C-alpha angles and dihedrals in degrees: 000000000000113000092237091055091045098063096093096041103076091053091051091048091050091049092051091047091051091049090049092051091047090051091049091049091051091047091050092048090048092051092048090050091049090049091052092048091048091051091050091051094050118104112255094253093057091042092055094048092057 
């Protein structure tokens, strides 16, 4: 790509990368929350054996 045409591209790439990281972070938080909820819902015997 010609340098002049390329000026807007790095910013767009950074924006997409930031969005991707934010989505991954939300997914990770969601999984952690689900894991905690699942642990709370487990019967005491299963909970202790973990």
